[in-house]
MARMARLUM-179506 format. One record per residue (C-alpha): residue number from 1; residue in one letter; z, y, x. Coordinates in steps of 0.001 Angstrom, whole numbers, plus 500000, padded with zeros to 6 digits. Layout:
BEGIN
> NUM/A/Z/Y/X;
...
This chain:
BEGIN
> 1/X/500000/500000/500000;
> 2/X/499026/503408/501385;
> 3/X/501523/506150/502076;
> 4/X/500149/508315/499283;
> 5/X/500604/505453/496769;
> 6/X/504213/505072/497887;
> 7/X/504725/508800/497405;
> 8/X/503305/508598/493887;
> 9/X/505684/505754/493082;
> 10/X/508602/507798/494400;
> 11/X/507598/510757/492242;
> 12/X/507133/508551/489191;
> 13/X/510507/506853/489646;
> 14/X/512501/509979/490512;
> 15/X/513752/512843/488396;
> 16/X/512059/515797/490003;
> 17/X/514273/518797/490757;
> 18/X/513831/522332/489430;
> 19/X/513896/525544/491390;
> 20/X/516016/527683/489072;
> 21/X/519782/527075/488917;
> 22/X/521077/526199/485463;
> 23/X/523113/529411/485473;
> 24/X/519879/531447/485542;
> 25/X/518810/530096/482159;
> 26/X/520158/531346/478839;
> 27/X/520831/528923/476036;
> 28/X/517523/527996/474338;
> 29/X/519278/528406/470982;
> 30/X/520381/531944/471819;
> 31/X/517229/533201/473518;
> 32/X/514314/530787/473372;
> 33/X/511839/533490/474366;
> 34/X/513824/534248/477544;
> 35/X/514061/530539/478293;
> 36/X/510288/530209/477913;
> 37/X/509857/533097/480374;
> 38/X/512072/531310/482902;
> 39/X/510023/528136/482584;
> 40/X/506795/530074/483107;
> 41/X/508125/531253/486466;
> 42/X/509655/527951/487567;
> 43/X/506628/525643/487432;
> 44/X/508727/522673/488645;
> 45/X/510858/522975/485535;
> 46/X/507888/523645/483272;
> 47/X/505871/520655/484497;
> 48/X/508714/518330/483517;
> 49/X/508943/519899/480050;
> 50/X/505170/519588/479577;
> 51/X/505099/516081/481034;
> 52/X/507905/514888/478738;
> 53/X/506180/516401/475696;
> 54/X/502831/514855/476652;
> 55/X/504405/511418/476959;
> 56/X/505766/511814/473427;
> 57/X/502458/513200/472181;
> 58/X/500339/510547/473917;
> 59/X/500367/508245/470875;
> 60/X/498305/510824/468984;
> 61/X/495565/510625/471637;
> 62/X/495926/514343/472405;
> 63/X/497219/516330/475329;
> 64/X/499325/519487/475334;
> 65/X/498089/522346/477478;
> 66/X/500562/525120/476583;
> 67/X/504281/525454/477111;
> 68/X/504953/526788/473613;
> 69/X/503437/523632/472123;
> 70/X/505493/521446/474472;
> 71/X/508725/523216/473499;
> 72/X/507875/522813/469809;
> 73/X/507303/519070/470279;
> 74/X/510583/518526/472147;
> 75/X/512832/520670/469980;
> 76/X/515819/522742/471091;
> 77/X/518365/519930/471438;
> 78/X/516115/517659/473488;
> 79/X/515147/520675/475588;
> 80/X/518801/521418/476356;
> 81/X/519563/517784/477198;
> 82/X/516542/517567/479487;
> 83/X/517498/520810/481227;
> 84/X/521001/519503/481961;
> 85/X/519607/516231/483316;
> 86/X/517193/517843/485789;
> 87/X/518724/518241/489275;
> 88/X/518400/521502/491213;
> 89/X/517206/521966/494789;
> 90/X/519806/523064/497312;
> 91/X/519084/526732/498194;
> 92/X/519788/525993/501873;
> 93/X/517257/523175/502169;
> 94/X/513877/523226/503899;
> 95/X/512212/522064/500678;
> 96/X/513684/525001/498741;
> 97/X/512473/527583/501233;
> 98/X/508956/526143/501379;
> 99/X/508670/525621/497630;
> 100/X/509757/529138/496821;
> 101/X/507090/530531/499132;
> 102/X/504344/528275/497783;
> 103/X/505334/528733/494142;
> 104/X/505376/532480/494741;
> 105/X/501813/532176/496080;
> 106/X/500722/530266/492984;
> 107/X/502336/532743/490594;
> 108/X/500472/535585/492299;
> 109/X/497232/533557/492227;
> 110/X/497563/533038/488464;
> 111/X/498046/536766/487915;
> 112/X/495052/537550/490150;
> 113/X/492877/535188/488113;
> 114/X/494057/536848/484903;
> 115/X/492991/540263/486224;
> 116/X/489611/538879/487302;
> 117/X/489091/537349/483850;
> 118/X/489866/540711/482258;
> 119/X/487490/542418/484695;
> 120/X/484657/540156/483558;
> 121/X/485798/540392/479906;
> 122/X/486348/536673/479646;
> 123/X/489098/535325/477352;
> 124/X/492341/534306/479076;
> 125/X/494880/532034/477413;
> 126/X/498102/530228/478226;
> 127/X/496276/526999/479048;
> 128/X/494297/528966/481676;
> 129/X/497579/530156/483192;
> 130/X/498874/526603/483644;
> 131/X/495597/525186/484955;
> 132/X/495506/527920/487606;
> 133/X/499204/527605/488446;
> 134/X/499099/523855/489079;
> 135/X/496144/524064/491452;
> 136/X/498647/523801/494333;
> 137/X/500643/520965/492784;
> 138/X/499756/518731/495742;
> 139/X/501423/521140/498175;
> 140/X/504594/521336/496067;
> 141/X/504891/517569/495887;
> 142/X/504595/517271/499664;
> 143/X/507277/519941/500165;
> 144/X/509563/517695/498102;
> 145/X/508490/514474/499814;
> 146/X/507996/515594/503435;
> 147/X/509607/519024/503896;
> 148/X/509921/518796/507703;
> 149/X/506239/517921/508129;
> 150/X/505184/520678/505753;
> 151/X/507321/523174/507640;
> 152/X/505571/522118/510862;
> 153/X/502185/522548/509132;
> 154/X/503218/526046/508022;
> 155/X/504025/526919/511607;
> 156/X/500750/525500/512905;
> 157/X/498737/527318/510239;
> 158/X/500130/530646/511494;
> 159/X/498713/529678/514904;
> 160/X/495197/529341/513499;
> 161/X/495064/525740/512186;
> 162/X/493586/525015/508757;
> 163/X/496449/524156/506400;
> 164/X/494273/522138/504016;
> 165/X/492908/520066/506882;
> 166/X/496421/519302/508157;
> 167/X/497568/518199/504703;
> 168/X/494492/516064/504036;
> 169/X/495006/514255/507346;
> 170/X/498553/513492/506212;
> 171/X/497643/512194/502737;
> 172/X/494417/510513/503934;
> 173/X/492360/511800/500994;
> 174/X/490896/515083/499689;
> 175/X/493490/517480/498309;
> 176/X/491610/517742/494993;
> 177/X/491925/513963/494499;
> 178/X/495644/514102/495367;
> 179/X/496131/516846/492747;
> 180/X/494355/514801/490079;
> 181/X/496441/511706/490843;
> 182/X/499624/513752/490630;
> 183/X/498532/515246/487298;
> 184/X/498005/511767/485857;
> 185/X/501325/510530/487251;
> 186/X/503249/513474/485774;
> 187/X/501326/513466/482446;
> 188/X/499929/516940/483022;
> 189/X/496569/518246/481806;
> 190/X/493785/517362/484279;
> 191/X/493054/519901/486991;
> 192/X/489787/521846/486588;
> 193/X/486910/521178/488955;
> 194/X/486777/523475/491976;
> 195/X/484250/524347/494634;
> 196/X/485034/523388/498200;
> 197/X/485459/525907/501008;
> 198/X/481899/525136/502174;
> 199/X/480575/525654/498643;
> 200/X/482317/529017/498428;
> 201/X/480616/530138/501623;
> 202/X/477268/529496/499953;
> 203/X/477827/532021/497178;
> 204/X/475024/534556/497460;
> 205/X/474845/536086/494002;
> 206/X/477268/537194/491332;
> 207/X/478687/534409/489254;
> 208/X/477289/534208/485730;
> 209/X/479738/534839/482899;
> 210/X/480230/531121/482403;
> 211/X/483870/530108/482337;
> 212/X/483471/526720/484006;
> 213/X/481561/528137/487000;
> 214/X/483856/531142/487167;
> 215/X/486999/528992/487332;
> 216/X/485450/526498/489769;
> 217/X/484612/529249/492269;
> 218/X/487547/531635/491912;
> 219/X/490470/529246/491366;
> 220/X/490712/528048/494994;
> 221/X/489878/531576/496168;
> 222/X/492856/533100/494314;
> 223/X/495327/530622/495849;
> 224/X/493952/530923/499356;
> 225/X/494011/534716/499081;
> 226/X/497667/534709/498028;
> 227/X/498543/532442/500957;
> 228/X/496564/534383/503574;
> 229/X/497968/537712/502379;
> 230/X/501476/536312/502781;
> 231/X/500664/535609/506430;
> 232/X/498817/538836/507246;
> 233/X/496686/541524/505672;
> 234/X/494549/541561/508823;
> 235/X/492986/538224/509806;
> 236/X/489514/536639/510129;
> 237/X/490413/534174/507362;
> 238/X/491200/537036/504987;
> 239/X/487977/538832/505955;
> 240/X/485988/535745/504995;
> 241/X/487804/535396/501649;
> 242/X/487233/539060/500822;
> 243/X/483498/538658/501469;
> 244/X/483400/535650/499133;
> 245/X/485353/537524/496447;
> 246/X/483138/540608/496783;
> 247/X/480001/538498/496353;
> 248/X/481352/536415/493473;
> 249/X/482677/539376/491505;
> 250/X/479932/541781/492500;
> 251/X/482482/544289/493864;
> 252/X/481804/546005/497174;
> 253/X/485362/547351/497568;
> 254/X/487059/543988/496954;
> 255/X/489569/544410/499811;
> 256/X/490590/547884/498618;
> 257/X/491049/546642/495075;
> 258/X/493380/543944/496348;
> 259/X/495857/546733/497051;
> 260/X/495951/547348/493298;
> 261/X/495581/543771/492053;
> 262/X/498244/542259/494295;
> 263/X/501060/544698/493400;
> 264/X/500149/544300/489721;
> 265/X/500370/540524/490129;
> 266/X/503623/540480/492078;
> 267/X/505382/542850/489691;
> 268/X/504786/540475/486786;
> 269/X/507199/538003/488382;
> 270/X/510759/538884/487394;
> 271/X/512807/535902/488538;
> 272/X/514190/536318/492037;
> 273/X/513996/532607/492936;
> 274/X/510203/532747/492998;
> 275/X/509592/536463/492655;
> 276/X/511103/537417/495998;
> 277/X/508430/535342/497719;
> 278/X/505686/536910/495622;
> 279/X/506924/540439/496274;
> 280/X/506201/539898/499963;
> 281/X/502659/540865/499090;
> 282/X/503631/544362/497958;
> 283/X/503755/545442/501596;
> 284/X/500891/545609/504060;
> 285/X/502185/542471/505774;
> 286/X/505138/540069/505320;
> 287/X/508290/542078/505859;
> 288/X/511395/541608/507925;
> 289/X/514567/541315/505937;
> 290/X/518268/540844/506452;
> 291/X/519646/539757/509804;
> 292/X/521950/536849/510186;
> 293/X/521734/535096/506821;
> 294/X/522368/531458/507798;
> 295/X/521094/529738/504674;
> 296/X/517384/529943/505406;
> 297/X/515889/530389/508872;
> 298/X/512366/531827/509000;
> 299/X/509491/529391/509277;
> 300/X/507546/531171/511986;
> 301/X/509454/534089/513461;
> 302/X/511497/534652/516589;
> 303/X/515001/533300/515839;
> 304/X/516527/536468/517266;
> 305/X/514975/538476/514461;
> 306/X/516184/538976/510947;
> 307/X/515181/536626/508171;
> 308/X/511731/537146/506607;
> 309/X/511468/538479/503068;
> 310/X/510474/535074/501733;
> 311/X/514149/534484/500991;
> 312/X/516344/536320/498552;
> 313/X/518602/539058/499944;
> 314/X/522134/537790/500612;
> 315/X/524552/537928/497694;
> 316/X/526418/541167/497232;
> 317/X/529466/541017/499533;
> 318/X/533002/541814/498533;
> 319/X/533349/545602/498984;
> 320/X/535524/546832/501826;
> 321/X/537079/549770/500029;
> 322/X/534782/550549/497183;
> 323/X/534596/549913/493490;
> 324/X/532101/547213/492554;
> 325/X/529233/548287/490348;
> 326/X/529714/547656/486644;
> 327/X/527785/544631/485418;
> 328/X/525820/545218/482195;
> 329/X/527519/543446/479317;
> 330/X/524366/542390/477485;
> 331/X/521113/542365/479454;
> 332/X/517854/542207/477521;
> 333/X/516939/538542/476893;
> 334/X/513484/538942/478440;
> 335/X/514877/539848/481859;
> 336/X/516599/536457/482262;
> 337/X/518387/537486/485455;
> 338/X/521170/540057/485432;
> 339/X/520354/543095/487579;
> 340/X/523353/545097/488779;
> 341/X/522617/548824/488653;
> 342/X/524554/551604/490327;
> 343/X/525395/554635/488237;
> 344/X/523528/556824/490745;
> 345/X/520248/555096/489859;
> 346/X/517924/557156/487629;
> 347/X/515066/554852/486495;
> 348/X/513107/557688/484829;
> 349/X/512991/559828/487973;
> 350/X/512174/556774/490086;
> 351/X/509303/555717/487837;
> 352/X/507947/559273/487721;
> 353/X/507839/559394/491530;
> 354/X/506148/555977/491672;
> 355/X/503570/557100/489109;
> 356/X/502695/560140/491227;
> 357/X/502372/557982/494338;
> 358/X/500006/555595/492531;
> 359/X/497629/558265/491247;
> 360/X/494150/557979/492795;
> 361/X/494066/561667/493756;
> 362/X/493977/563308/497165;
> 363/X/497408/564203/498523;
> 364/X/498434/565476/501915;
> 365/X/500874/563409/503951;
> 366/X/503479/566157/503465;
> 367/X/503085/565981/499667;
> 368/X/503403/562190/499731;
> 369/X/506586/562359/501810;
> 370/X/508048/565059/499560;
> 371/X/507411/562945/496454;
> 372/X/508828/559842/498132;
> 373/X/511993/561589/499328;
> 374/X/512595/562906/495814;
> 375/X/512239/559393/494437;
> 376/X/514647/557941/496996;
> 377/X/517274/560645/496523;
> 378/X/517145/561461/492810;
> 379/X/515751/558148/491569;
> 380/X/517334/555480/493770;
> 381/X/520467/557499/494449;
> 382/X/520184/557269/498256;
> 383/X/521987/560211/499827;
> 384/X/520996/560240/503531;
> 385/X/517374/559654/504494;
> 386/X/515728/559916/507904;
> 387/X/512020/559636/508726;
> 388/X/511388/558589/512335;
> 389/X/508056/558839/514135;
> 390/X/506989/556845/517171;
> 391/X/506617/558864/520395;
> 392/X/506280/557330/523863;
> 393/X/507968/554086/522887;
> 394/X/510864/555743/521032;
> 395/X/511490/556147/517305;
> 396/X/512547/559805/516881;
> 397/X/513916/561535/513756;
> 398/X/511394/564145/512572;
> 399/X/512388/564749/508955;
> 400/X/515706/564273/507160;
> 401/X/517263/564715/503727;
> 402/X/520979/564924/503002;
> 403/X/521836/564918/506718;
> 404/X/522848/568570/507238;
> 405/X/526333/567640/508462;
> 406/X/525377/564429/510287;
> 407/X/524077/565363/513718;
> 408/X/523763/561764/514906;
> 409/X/521286/560992/512123;
> 410/X/519429/564295/512442;
> 411/X/518845/563620/516147;
> 412/X/518470/559838/515949;
> 413/X/516437/558228/518758;
> 414/X/515798/554464/518871;
> 415/X/514058/553137/522016;
> 416/X/512015/549949/521751;
> 417/X/512824/548741/525241;
> 418/X/514874/545521/525263;
> 419/X/515269/545464/521464;
> 420/X/513180/542716/519778;
> 421/X/514033/543859/516240;
> 422/X/512853/547439/516766;
> 423/X/509784/546127/518577;
> 424/X/509005/544033/515508;
> 425/X/509302/547131/513314;
> 426/X/506791/548892/515571;
> 427/X/504190/546108/515156;
> 428/X/504026/545598/511405;
> 429/X/505402/546555/508018;
> 430/X/509006/545387/507937;
> 431/X/512083/545889/505780;
> 432/X/515763/545396/506561;
> 433/X/519094/545640/504729;
> 434/X/522311/545835/506740;
> 435/X/525406/544942/504719;
> 436/X/528802/543335/505145;
> 437/X/527439/539785/505146;
> 438/X/525200/540355/508186;
> 439/X/526994/543200/509967;
> 440/X/528252/541037/512839;
> 441/X/524737/539747/513494;
> 442/X/523396/543279/513201;
> 443/X/525725/544455/515975;
> 444/X/524083/541916/518279;
> 445/X/520457/542764/517414;
> 446/X/520274/546430/516340;
> 447/X/520425/549485/518628;
> 448/X/523954/550747/519193;
> 449/X/522851/554339/518478;
> 450/X/521631/553314/515027;
> 451/X/524911/551594/514135;
> 452/X/526910/554549/515465;
> 453/X/524893/557052/513405;
> 454/X/525282/554912/510269;
> 455/X/529089/554911/510736;
> 456/X/529688/551524/509031;
> 457/X/527497/552373/506031;
> 458/X/525225/549743/504526;
> 459/X/521647/550922/504949;
> 460/X/517966/550132/504450;
> 461/X/515197/550346/507041;
> 462/X/511479/550116/506401;
> 463/X/508464/550617/508652;
> 464/X/505067/551696/507318;
> 465/X/501672/550456/508438;
> 466/X/498638/552664/507778;
> 467/X/495411/551096/508979;
> 468/X/496186/549459/512306;
> 469/X/499025/551831/513191;
> 470/X/502734/551870/512350;
> 471/X/503288/555632/512256;
> 472/X/506823/555957/510965;
> 473/X/510088/554307/509961;
> 474/X/512499/555309/507168;
> 475/X/516298/554947/507217;
> 476/X/518273/555353/503952;
> 477/X/521896/554849/502870;
> 478/X/524224/555817/500010;
> 479/X/526936/557702/501886;
> 480/X/529922/558754/499704;
> 481/X/528764/556694/496710;
> 482/X/531664/554666/495310;
> 483/X/529319/551720/494589;
> 484/X/527831/549433/497235;
> 485/X/524111/549091/497791;
> 486/X/523137/545755/496307;
> 487/X/520287/543309/495862;
> 488/X/518881/545257/492918;
> 489/X/518740/548450/495026;
> 490/X/517070/546588/497888;
> 491/X/514365/545198/495612;
> 492/X/513682/548655/494125;
> 493/X/513632/550166/497619;
> 494/X/511010/547679/498831;
> 495/X/508865/548102/495713;
> 496/X/509060/551893/495977;
> 497/X/508164/551816/499678;
> 498/X/505161/549623/498874;
> 499/X/503825/552372/496579;
> 500/X/504631/554940/499265;
> 501/X/502767/552857/501864;
> 502/X/499746/552423/499561;
> 503/X/499624/556191/498917;
> 504/X/499519/556804/502671;
> 505/X/496775/554199/503057;
> 506/X/494659/555943/500420;
> 507/X/495356/559354/501996;
> 508/X/495637/558734/505752;
> 509/X/495343/562429/506761;
C-alpha cells in the first residue's frame, strides 16, 4: 500500500481537528448566523460539517454544496454535539502555524476570485466560495499528516524551490488527483477542473465569459498569488503570475490593482485565527511582529528576529500599574470574536483618515503624513508619534507629534550597525509591538536608545516600503493613557499603516 493510501486511511479513521477554539464560537441556538460566519472562516471545521451532512444526504443521491444547506440538514442539536466532539489543534504546534498561514492564503484567494467574478459580471454564489476555498485541501491535509516535512518545504520554497513540485514528490501523484481523492474521502463536493502551470503560461488572449474556463484558469492563479504575495511583493514568480492575470483578465495594470484587491480581500476576514495570516498581505511584504513570543517560531526568518506576522499578537499582558480596558458586555453577533477597545479610540475619525488615504487623488507626501498623523493621534488614540528617516545608515527623527516635552524621542537616532532587528526594518516593510510579554526579549534585540526614549512604554514600530526603498519608520505609543495598548490596537495600527503605505506608493513624490 502506498504512503498516500495510508494517509487517506488515517484521515478517514481519525476525527480531524478544527482551527478555532470552542470558546471562539457562540452557541448555535443563540447566534446561528455568527456561528455560520465562524465556520466560513475555519474551513477545517466547515468541511467536517459539510462532510457529515453529505453522508446523511447521500441516500437521496444528491450532494450538498453550501454550508447553509448542510446546517439545515444537521439541525442545531446535532451541530452542537458535533462541534463539542471535534478536537482543536494546539496553538503551539507546527501544524497550527502552517495551517493558519495556508488557510489564510485560501481565504484571500476566495475573496480575490469573488472580485474577479464581479469584474467580469459573472454570478458568484456560496458553492463557488467553497469550491475555491478547498482548492488547497491537499496542502492542509499534509500539514496535519506531515507538519515537519511541510515546514521544511516552506523553508525550501522561500529559497526558490517550487512548492508544488516538492509536495508532488512526497505524495507521488499530481496534486489535483490528491485533492480529488481527499474530497471523496471526506464526502466533499468534487473539486473543479483546473489548468496546470504550463497551461496558464499558454494564455494569450482574454478568457471568454464562460464560467468553466474562467474557473479552470483563475482558480489556481488566485491561490498561487496569495501564497507568493505572502512571501514577497517583489519576485520573479509574482511577475509571471501578474502577466498571466493581466492576460486572462485583459487588464494592463493587474499588479497595481492587486494593491486594491488584496486589502479588500484580507479585510473580509474577521477571525484572528485565520485572519491574522491573511492580513499579512495588507503590507508591501510580510511584516515583522512581536519579539520573543515562544509559542510559534517563524518558518523562515533569522531566530534572533521577532516573530513574523503570520501568528497572532501575544495575549494582552497583566497591566503593571494601569486599569485594564473595559470589555464590551454584548458584542455584535456577526463579529464572533470580542475586540477590546480603549476609550481613547475614535472609530469615526480613524475611518475618515483611512478614507482620505485611500482616495485615488494626487497628494503630496506632506499631506499624506499630516492625514496619517491625525488618524493615529485622534483616531487610534496614540499620543507620541515619531517619524524617522534613513540617513547614512542611521534612522533619525525628522517629524514628531506629541513629543514637545520628550527630548529623547524628538532627537531619536537608531544606528543599524550591529542590530539585526533594525537592519531588518531597513530592508522591508515590518511591524513590531513591544509589550510586557516580550519586553525582556526586546531588551536583548532592540537598540538601547530606543528603549530609553520609550521609558518603559509599550509601543508600535512600522517601516514603510515605497517602490524598492524603505524611506521611513514610524514609532507610536500611548503615553499617559490609563489603558494598555492591546491586540485590537495593534491590528488597527497595522491596517491603518497599510493604507498609509499604499497612499505613499500611489503618490511617491
